[in-house]
C-alpha positions, 0 to 999 in steps of 0.5 A: 634867406633866414632874414627874408623868412624873419621879415615875412614871418609876422605877416604869415603868422597873422594870416594863419591866425585869421584862417584858424579863427575862420575855421574854428566855427566850421569845425564846431558845426562839423563836430556837432553834426557828426555827434547828431549823425552818430546817434541816429544814422547808423541805426539802419544799413542805409544809414551806415552806408551814408555815414561811410560815404560821408566819411569818404567824401570828406577825406577826398575833399580835405585829404584829412582822415576824420577819425582824428577828430573826436566827433568822428571817432564817436561816429565811426565807433557807432557805425562799427558797432552797428555793423558788428551787431548786424553781422552777429544777428546774421550769424545767429539766424543761420 
């Protein structure tokens, strides 16, 4: 079994390297998009809902939590701050 693994390993590593190279530009686009969204979308309640729908959709598609990526930490933090600010504003109005 180990012999078979050793024979297959170079081909599998080459395939993995090709997949990682193909994925990198997409990851950069996704990160840049998250950063742009973080600066504009959570400014409104509708925008915040859109961010949360986006995060959920990506998780459902990829089965990977976005908060593990730097760009999405900023996006989620910005969204959290917006919700917190609205909550404080609602409480002050009472």
